[in-house]
C-alpha positions in Angstrom: 0.0 0.0 0.0 3.0 2.3 0.6 3.9 2.0 -3.1 0.4 3.0 -4.1 0.3 6.0 -1.7 3.7 7.3 -3.1 2.4 7.0 -6.7 -0.8 8.9 -5.8 1.1 11.7 -4.1 3.4 12.0 -7.1 0.3 12.5 -9.3 -1.2 15.1 -6.8 -4.4 13.1 -6.1 -6.5 13.8 -3.0 -8.4 10.6 -2.1 -10.6 11.3 1.0 -12.5 8.1 0.5 -12.5 5.5 -2.3 -15.1 2.8 -2.7 -13.1 -0.2 -3.7 -14.3 -1.8 -6.9 -16.9 -4.4 -6.2 -15.2 -7.8 -6.4 -17.1 -10.8 -7.6 -15.6 -14.1 -6.9 -17.1 -15.3 -10.1 -15.9 -18.1 -12.3 -14.0 -16.9 -15.4 -13.2 -18.6 -18.7 -10.4 -21.1 -18.4 -8.7 -19.3 -21.3 -9.5 -16.5 -23.8 -10.0 -19.0 -26.7 -13.0 -20.5 -24.9 -14.7 -17.1 -24.8 -14.0 -16.6 -28.5 -15.3 -20.0 -29.4 -18.4 -19.5 -27.2 -19.1 -16.1 -28.9 -18.7 -17.7 -32.3 -21.0 -20.5 -31.4 -23.6 -18.1 -29.9 -23.6 -15.7 -32.9 -23.4 -18.3 -35.6 -26.8 -19.9 -35.3 -29.6 -21.6 -37.3 -30.4 -18.2 -38.8 -27.2 -18.3 -40.8 -28.2 -21.6 -42.4 -31.7 -20.9 -43.5 -32.5 -17.2 -43.0 -29.5 -15.4 -44.5 -29.4 -17.4 -47.8 -33.1 -16.9 -48.3 -33.1 -13.2 -47.6 -30.1 -12.8 -49.9 -32.0 -14.5 -52.7 -35.2 -12.6 -51.9 -33.5 -9.1 -51.8 -31.4 -9.0 -54.9 -28.4 -11.2 -54.1 -25.3 -9.0 -53.7 -27.6 -6.0 -53.0 -28.6 -7.6 -49.7 -25.0 -8.5 -48.9 -24.2 -4.7 -49.2 -27.2 -3.8 -47.0 -26.3 -6.5 -44.5 -22.7 -5.5 -44.2 -23.7 -1.9 -43.8 -26.1 -2.8 -40.9 -23.5 -5.1 -39.5 -20.9 -2.3 -39.0 -23.4 0.5 -38.1 -25.6 -1.5 -35.7 -24.4 -5.0 -35.1 -20.7 -4.7 -34.2 -21.1 -1.6 -32.1 -23.9 -3.1 -30.0 -22.1 -6.5 -29.7 -19.0 -4.7 -28.4 -21.1 -2.5 -26.2 -22.9 -5.3 -24.4 -19.7 -7.2 -23.7 -17.9 -4.0 -22.6 -20.3 -3.0 -19.9 -20.6 -6.6 -18.7 -16.8 -7.1 -18.5 -16.4 -3.6 -16.9 -18.9 -4.2 -14.1 -19.2 -8.0 -13.8 -22.9 -7.5 -13.7 -25.4 -9.7 -15.4 -28.8 -8.7 -17.0 -30.4 -8.0 -13.7 -28.0 -5.3 -12.7 -26.1 -4.3 -15.8 -28.3 -1.2 -16.4 -27.3 0.4 -13.1 -25.2 2.3 -15.6 -28.4 4.2 -16.6 -31.0 3.5 -13.9 -33.7 5.1 -16.0 -33.7 2.0 -18.2 -32.9 -0.7 -15.6 -35.7 -2.7 -17.1 -33.8 -3.4 -20.3 -31.8 -6.1 -18.5 -35.0 -7.8 -17.3 -36.4 -7.6 -20.8 -33.4 -9.3 -22.3 -33.6 -12.0 -19.7 -37.3 -12.6 -20.7 -36.3 -12.6 -24.4 -33.6 -15.2 -23.8 -36.1 -17.4 -21.9 -38.7 -17.3 -24.7 -36.1 -17.9 -27.4 -34.7 -20.9 -25.5 -38.1 -22.4 -25.3 -38.9 -22.3 -29.0 -35.4 -22.6 -30.4 -34.9 -26.0 -28.8 -37.8 -27.5 -30.7 -35.9 -26.8 -33.9 -33.0 -28.7 -32.5 -35.4 -31.5 -31.6 -36.6 -31.7 -35.2 -32.9 -31.9 -36.4 -32.3 -34.8 -34.0 -35.2 -36.7 -35.4 -33.8 -36.2 -39.0 -30.3 -37.1 -37.9 -31.5 -40.4 -36.4 -33.7 -41.1 -39.5 -30.7 -40.6 -41.7 -29.2 -43.9 -40.4 -32.2 -45.9 -41.8 -31.5 -48.1 -44.9 -33.9 -46.0 -46.9 -34.2 -42.3 -46.3 -37.9 -41.8 -45.3 -38.2 -38.5 -47.3 -37.2 -40.0 -50.7 -40.3 -42.0 -51.8 -44.1 -42.2 -51.3 -44.3 -45.8 -49.9 -44.6 -44.9 -46.2 -47.8 -44.9 -44.1 -47.8 -41.2 -43.7 -47.9 -40.5 -47.4 -51.2 -39.7 -49.2 -52.3 -39.7 -52.9 -50.9 -36.2 -53.4 -47.4 -37.4 -52.9 -45.2 -37.4 -56.0 -41.5 -37.9 -56.6 -40.3 -35.2 -58.9 -38.0 -36.0 -61.8 -37.1 -34.0 -64.9 -38.2 -34.8 -68.4 -36.9 -33.2 -71.6 -39.5 -31.7 -73.9 -38.8 -30.1 -77.3 -40.7 -26.8 -77.4 -40.3 -24.9 -80.6 -36.9 -26.4 -81.2 -35.7 -25.7 -77.6 -34.9 -28.5 -75.1 -36.7 -27.7 -71.8 -36.4 -29.5 -68.5 -39.8 -29.8 -66.8 -41.1 -31.6 -63.7 -43.4 -34.7 -64.1 -45.5 -33.8 -61.0 -48.8 -31.9 -61.1 -48.9 -28.5 -59.5 -51.0 -29.5 -56.5 -48.7 -32.5 -55.6 -46.5 -32.7 -52.5 -43.0 -34.0 -52.3 -42.1 -37.0 -50.1 -39.9 -34.6 -48.0 -42.8 -32.2 -47.4 -45.1 -35.1 -46.3 -42.4 -36.6 -44.1 -42.0 -33.3 -42.3 -45.7 -32.3 -42.1 -47.3 -35.7 -41.7 -44.7 -37.7 -39.8 -42.4 -35.4 -37.8 -45.0 -32.8 -37.0 -48.4 -34.5 -37.7 -49.4 -30.9 -38.2 -52.9 -29.6 -37.6 -54.7 -27.0 -39.7 -53.8 -24.0 -37.5 -52.7 -22.7 -34.1 -56.2 -23.0 -32.8 -56.1 -26.8 -33.3 -53.7 -27.8 -30.5 -54.2 -31.6 -30.8 -52.4 -34.3 -28.8 -48.7 -34.4 -27.9 -46.4 -35.8 -30.6 -44.4 -38.2 -28.5 -41.4 -38.6 -30.9 -41.0 -34.8 -30.8 -41.5 -34.9 -27.0 -38.8 -37.5 -26.5 -36.4 -35.7 -28.8 -37.1 -32.5 -27.0 -36.3 -34.2 -23.6 -33.0 -35.5 -24.9 -32.1 -32.0 -26.1 -32.9 -30.4 -22.7 -30.9 -33.2 -21.0 -27.9 -32.4 -23.2 -28.3 -28.7 -22.4 -28.2 -29.5 -18.7 -25.1 -31.7 -19.0 -23.4 -29.0 -21.1 -24.1 -26.3 -18.5 -24.0 -28.2 -15.3 -20.7 -26.5 -14.2 -21.6 -23.1 -15.7 -19.2 -21.2 -18.0 -16.4 -23.7 -17.4 -18.4 -26.6 -18.9 -19.9 -24.2 -21.6 -16.3 -23.2 -22.6 -15.3 -26.8 -23.2 -18.4 -27.6 -25.3 -17.9 -24.5 -27.4 -14.9 -26.0 -29.2 -17.3 -28.5 -30.8 -20.2 -26.2 -31.3 -18.0 -23.5 -32.9 -15.7 -25.6 -35.1 -17.7 -28.6 -36.3 -20.3 -26.6 -38.3 -17.5 -24.9 -40.3 -16.0 -28.3 -41.2 -19.5 -29.5 -42.4 -20.2 -26.3 -44.3 -16.9 -26.4 -46.1 -17.4 -30.1 -46.9 -20.9 -29.3 -48.3 -19.5 -26.5 -50.4 -16.8 -28.6 -51.9 -19.3 -31.3 -52.8 -22.0 -28.9 -53.8 -20.0 -26.8 -56.3 -18.8 -29.9 -58.1 -22.4 -31.0 -58.8 -24.0 -30.5 -62.2 -26.2 -27.4 -62.2 -24.5 -25.9 -59.1 -23.8 -22.6 -60.8 -27.4 -22.1 -61.5 -28.2 -22.1 -57.8 -25.2 -19.9 -57.0 -26.3 -17.4 -59.6 -29.7 -17.1 -58.0 -28.1 -16.8 -54.6 -25.5 -14.0 -55.0 -24.4 -13.5 -58.6 -27.6 -11.7 -59.6 -27.2 -8.1 -58.6 -30.4 -6.1 -58.4 -29.3 -2.5 -57.6 -33.0 -1.4 -57.4 -33.3 -3.5 -54.3 -30.8 -1.2 -52.5 -33.5 1.6 -52.8 -36.1 -0.7 -51.3 -36.7 -0.1 -47.6 -37.7 -3.7 -47.1 -34.2 -4.8 -48.0 -32.7 -2.6 -45.3 -35.3 -3.7 -42.7 -34.5 -7.4 -43.5 -30.8 -6.6 -43.2 -31.2 -4.9 -39.8 -33.4 -7.8 -38.5 -30.9 -10.4 -39.7 -28.1 -8.5 -37.9 -30.0 -8.6 -34.6 -31.0 -12.2 -35.1 -27.5 -13.4 -36.0 -25.5 -11.5 -33.4 -28.1 -12.1 -30.6 -28.2 -8.4 -29.8 -30.4 -7.4 -26.7 -31.0 -11.1 -25.9 -29.1 -11.3 -22.6 -26.5 -13.8 -23.6 -23.7 -11.3 -24.3 -24.0 -9.8 -20.8 -23.6 -13.2 -19.3 -20.6 -14.2 -21.5 -18.9 -10.8 -21.0 -19.2 -10.8 -17.2 -17.0 -13.9 -17.0 -14.1 -12.3 -18.8 -11.0 -11.1 -16.9 -11.2 -7.3 -16.5 -8.4 -6.6 -19.0 -9.4 -9.0 -21.7 -9.2 -7.6 -25.2 -12.8 -8.0 -26.1 -12.6 -5.4 -28.9 -10.6 -7.8 -31.0 -13.0 -10.7 -30.2 -16.1 -8.6 -31.1 -14.6 -7.6 -34.4 -13.6 -11.2 -35.3 -17.1 -12.6 -34.4 -19.0 -9.9 -36.3 -16.9 -10.5 -39.5 -17.1 -14.2 -39.1 -20.9 -14.0 -38.7 -21.3 -12.3 -42.0 -18.9 -14.6 -43.7 -20.7 -17.7 -42.4 -24.0 -16.5 -43.9 -22.3 -16.3 -47.3 -20.6 -19.7 -46.9 -23.9 -21.3 -45.8 -25.6 -19.8 -48.8 -23.0 -21.2 -51.2 -23.4 -24.6 -49.6 -27.2 -24.6 -49.8 -27.8 -22.9 -53.2 -25.2 -25.0 -55.0 -27.1 -28.1 -54.0 -30.5 -26.4 -54.9 -29.0 -25.7 -58.3 -28.2 -29.4 -58.6 -31.7 -30.3 -57.4 -33.3 -28.0 -60.0 -31.2 -29.6 -62.7 -32.4 -33.1 -61.6 -36.1 -32.3 -61.1 -36.8 -29.5 -63.5 -38.2 -27.3 -60.8 -36.9 -23.7 -60.9 -34.5 -22.6 -58.2 -36.7 -19.6 -57.4 -39.5 -22.1 -56.5 -37.2 -24.2 -54.3 -35.7 -21.3 -52.3 -38.0 -20.8 -49.3 -37.4 -19.3 -46.0 -37.8 -20.6 -42.5 -37.8 -24.3 -41.4 -39.0 -25.4 -44.8 -35.5 -24.8 -46.3 -33.8 -27.0 -43.7 -36.4 -29.7 -43.2 -38.0 -30.0 -46.6 -36.0 -28.7 -49.5 -32.5 -29.4 -48.3 -33.1 -33.1 -47.2 -34.7 -33.7 -50.6 -31.7 -32.1 -52.4 -29.2 -34.1 -50.4 -31.1 -37.3 -51.1 -30.3 -36.8 -54.8 -26.6 -36.8 -54.2 -24.4 -40.0 -54.2 -24.2 -41.6 -50.8 -27.1 -39.4 -49.6 -27.4 -40.8 -46.1 -23.8 -39.7 -45.3 -24.5 -36.1 -46.4 -27.8 -36.1 -44.5 -26.1 -37.3 -41.3 -23.5 -34.6 -41.6 -26.0 -31.9 -42.4 -28.3 -32.6 -39.5 -25.4 -33.1 -37.1 -24.2 -29.6 -38.2 -27.7 -28.2 -37.5 -27.7 -29.7 -34.0 -24.3 -28.3 -33.1 -25.1 -24.9 -34.6 -28.3 -24.9 -32.6 -26.6 -25.9 -29.4 -24.0 -23.2 -29.9 -26.6 -20.6 -29.6 -29.1 -22.0 -27.1 -26.4 -22.9 -24.5 -25.5 -19.2 -24.2 -29.1 -18.1 -23.9 -29.7 -20.8 -21.2 -26.5 -19.9 -19.3 -27.9 -16.3 -19.2 -31.2 -17.6 -17.7 -29.5 -20.0 -15.3 -26.8 -17.6 -14.1 -29.4 -14.8 -13.5 -31.8 -17.1 -11.8 -29.1 -18.4 -9.5 -28.1 -14.8 -8.6 -31.7 -14.1 -7.7 -31.8 -17.1 -5.4 -28.2 -17.0 -4.2 -29.4 -16.9 -0.5 -30.8 -20.4 -1.0 -28.6 -21.8 -3.7 -25.3 -21.5 -1.7 -23.4 -24.7 -2.7 -22.2 -26.3 -6.0 -24.5 -29.3 -5.4 -27.5 -27.1 -5.0 -26.6 -25.1 -8.1 -26.4 -28.3 -10.2 -29.7 -29.5 -8.9 -31.3 -26.1 -9.6 -30.0 -26.1 -13.1 -31.5 -29.5 -13.7 -34.8 -28.4 -12.4 -34.9 -25.3 -14.6 -34.0 -27.3 -17.7 -36.8 -29.8 -16.9 -39.3 -26.9 -16.3 -38.4 -25.5 -19.7 -38.9 -29.0 -21.2 -42.4 -29.2 -19.7 -43.4 -25.8 -21.0 -41.9 -26.7 -24.3 -44.3 -29.6 -24.6 -46.8 -27.1 -25.9 -44.7 -27.0 -29.1 -44.6 -30.8 -29.2 -48.3 -30.8 -30.0 -49.8 -30.9 -33.5 -49.8 -27.1 -33.7 -46.3 -26.9 -32.4 -44.8 -25.3 -35.6 -47.5 -22.6 -35.6 -46.6 -21.8 -31.9 -42.9 -21.8 -32.6 -43.2 -19.5 -35.6 -45.7 -17.3 -33.6 -43.2 -16.8 -30.7 -40.3 -16.2 -33.1 -42.3 -13.4 -34.8 -43.3 -11.6 -31.7 -40.4 -12.2 -29.3 -37.6 -11.3 -31.8 -39.5 -8.5 -33.3 -40.5 -5.3 -31.5 -38.9 -6.3 -28.1 -35.4 -6.8 -29.6 -35.7 -3.7 -31.8 -36.9 -1.4 -29.0 -34.3 -2.7 -26.5 -31.5 -2.2 -29.0 -32.6 1.3 -29.7 -32.8 2.2 -26.0 -29.4 0.6 -25.4 -27.7 2.7 -28.1 -29.5 5.9 -27.2 -28.9 5.6 -23.4 -25.2 4.7 -23.7 -24.4 7.2 -26.5 -26.4 10.2 -25.2 -27.1 9.7 -21.5 -24.2 7.6 -20.0 -22.0 9.4 -22.5 -19.4 8.4 -25.1 -16.7 10.2 -23.1 -17.5 8.1 -20.0 -17.7 4.9 -22.1 -14.3 5.6 -23.7 -12.7 6.1 -20.2 -14.2 2.7 -19.1 -12.8 1.0 -22.2 -9.4 2.6 -21.6 -9.4 1.3 -18.0 -9.9 -2.2 -19.4 -7.8 -2.2 -22.5 -5.2 0.4 -21.7 -6.1 2.6 -24.7 -9.1 4.6 -26.0 -11.3 3.1 -28.7 -10.7 4.6 -32.1 -12.9 7.1 -34.0 -15.0 4.3 -35.6 -16.5 3.4 -32.2 -16.9 7.1 -31.2 -18.9 8.0 -34.4 -21.0 4.9 -34.1 -22.0 5.4 -30.4 -22.6 9.2 -30.9 -24.5 9.2 -34.2 -24.7 6.2 -36.4 -25.9 3.4 -34.1 -28.6 5.4 -32.2 -30.0 6.7 -35.5 -29.8 3.3 -37.2 -31.5 1.4 -34.4 -34.2 4.1 -34.1 -34.8 3.9 -37.9 -35.2 0.2 -37.6 -38.0 0.6 -35.0 -39.8 3.2 -37.1 -39.6 1.3 -40.3 -40.9 -1.9 -38.6 -43.9 0.1 -37.1 -44.7 1.5 -40.6 -44.5 -1.9 -42.2 -46.8 -3.4 -39.5 -46.2 -6.9 -40.8 -48.6 -9.7 -39.8 -47.5 -13.1 -38.5 -48.0 -15.9 -41.0 -46.6 -19.3 -41.9 -46.4 -20.1 -45.6 -50.0 -19.7 -46.8 -51.5 -19.9 -43.3 -52.8 -16.6 -41.9 -53.0 -16.5 -38.1 -56.5 -15.6 -36.7 -57.1 -12.0 -35.4 -57.3 -13.2 -31.8 -53.8 -14.6 -32.0 -52.5 -11.3 -33.4 -54.0 -9.5 -30.4 -52.5 -11.9 -27.9 -49.1 -11.6 -29.7 -49.1 -7.8 -29.2 -50.1 -8.3 -25.5 -47.1 -10.7 -25.2 -44.9 -7.9 -26.7 -46.2 -5.5 -24.1 -45.6 -7.9 -21.2 -42.0 -8.6 -22.3 -41.4 -4.8 -22.6 -43.3 -4.0 -19.3 -40.1 -4.1 -17.1 -38.9 -0.9 -18.8 -41.7 1.4 -17.6 -42.0 -0.5 -14.3 -38.4 -0.1 -13.4 -38.3 3.5 -14.6 -41.0 4.3 -12.0 -39.2 2.3 -9.3 -35.9 4.0 -10.1 -37.4 7.5 -10.0 -39.0 6.7 -6.6 -35.8 5.3 -5.2 -33.2 7.7 -6.7 -35.2 10.8 -7.8 -35.8 12.0 -11.3 -32.4 13.8 -11.6 -30.3 10.8 -10.4 -31.9 8.2 -12.8 -29.8 9.7 -15.5 -26.5 9.0 -13.6 -24.8 5.7 -12.8 -25.7 4.3 -9.4 -22.9 4.4 -6.8 -22.0 0.7 -7.1 -21.5 1.1 -10.8 -17.7 0.7 -10.5 -15.0 -1.2 -12.4 -14.7 -4.8 -11.2 -10.9 -4.9 -11.0 -9.8 -8.2 -9.6 -7.7 -7.9 -6.4 -4.6 -10.0 -6.3 -4.6 -9.9 -2.5 -6.7 -8.1 0.1 -3.8 -5.6 0.7 -2.5 -5.0 -2.7 -4.4 -3.4 -5.6 -2.6 -3.3 -9.0 -3.0 0.2 -10.4 -0.6 -0.4 -13.2 -2.0 2.4 -15.4 -2.7 5.4 -13.2 -4.3 7.2 -16.1 -7.1 4.7 -15.6 -8.1 6.4 -12.3 -9.2 9.4 -14.3 -12.4 7.6 -15.0 -15.7 9.3 -14.9 -17.2 6.5 -12.8 -15.0 7.7 -9.9 -16.0 11.4 -10.1 -18.1 11.3 -7.0 -15.4 9.7 -4.9 -12.2 11.2 -6.1 -11.4 14.9 -6.1 -8.6 16.2 -8.2 
């Protein structure tokens, strides 16, 4: 302590009383690579496999890539870096992270609710993938012909025939327009046993229920020891999907007709689409969806970093890798769709569909046309499972970590924590059985539309506005300097002051103007379900006004715009009597202004 006192005198600092930084004896990542791998697995999810390629095809190929990359660097990367920064600085999770700006303390609770809902419906997609992966080991792939008990007379196996029309050779399909492919009937009639709408709940589909139970059990086993077990699993969930995607690309581009699919995917450049607002709205939504902005997980991952970890580098790597992965996945998928179009005579534009249909109907059918189809189907669905787990494990760690913090008075041993985590996973399984019914896909799509819509958009806009204009870019820069030893460059400053608040606000306004209605393919949800959906949105966002009122009552209207007194840097103490103040410039941090007089 003598050394510290001499240094402080040398710099003419008067310290009447210093609140020592709050110290959390919290588990940290075993090594920085685990954090990077977990972030990669979290950000690169199922949306990169089915959502990005379809949106790219829908919105003018390369035109959408331009819009996506613009939104990625204006909105996505700044918010990704921001969420990890404030969590790493404070060691707070979603429940306390917004002590930085008490006025919006409810944002953290909203993100926790969003993570909970997403975990519920996201796991059902992994359960479908597990059923497909197991079915891929059967002697005959069950989505390749019409000889199974779930098939009906509308089932037809497409194949191409060559007709001479006015001297031109044209490839056409042999199936009537109202027919259904074996893959579609396998998914709808066997896997889902789907009803006619969300109002027809029906009985529980036990094969989906058993698959869902297995998935929740695997989640518990992966998270039983918190971030330490999550870090180990992340090596598989982050690396294996890339091995599979690259293998699918290598095989896909060598197939006959592959370039036809790739041309539809990205080589067709429609510059008019850049002037279309829908392209930019889709790009912004995809950025939020892929990087998991305002969904709680990044707070939880960041709080387990060491205080001086270089998260700026990690954030940049993950954001760039996320965009690159979407393009890779598109190449893998559309090269095979081009091959399928060549074999069946169906146009690529008629094969390219968004949502679960691409992964569970079109792509299995396309893979079944390749040599040794069962091998490629096994690889593809194992990839889907690992990609899905890479994302859901981080959401669930957010839920489990925050729940444990709320009940820390009662959950005070490692054994109790493990039992508690098992109980929460089983509770989520029981609630998720609602999506194992015959209307399960309707419910999954319904929750996805409302939970990742307005709640995420509004929370992201409030985040960027409150940090950029209330907490202040100057204070944020000082916080980052204390962690990294240097100020962030002008890119971050411009984004947090201007570009990101304006971009996120524009995304909210454009979504309100668009006023899209939830639908699933040709099915239109009934009016009552639309109303309940908006009530659900209000409930998820309700912590924001509730905690605003509570904060005003507790702190006063003036003080809700300033950080709370325990918003301090979580510098880890080496010993109780020795604090490492290696960089004394870091003391000149605006979080200390109330306690340090210069």
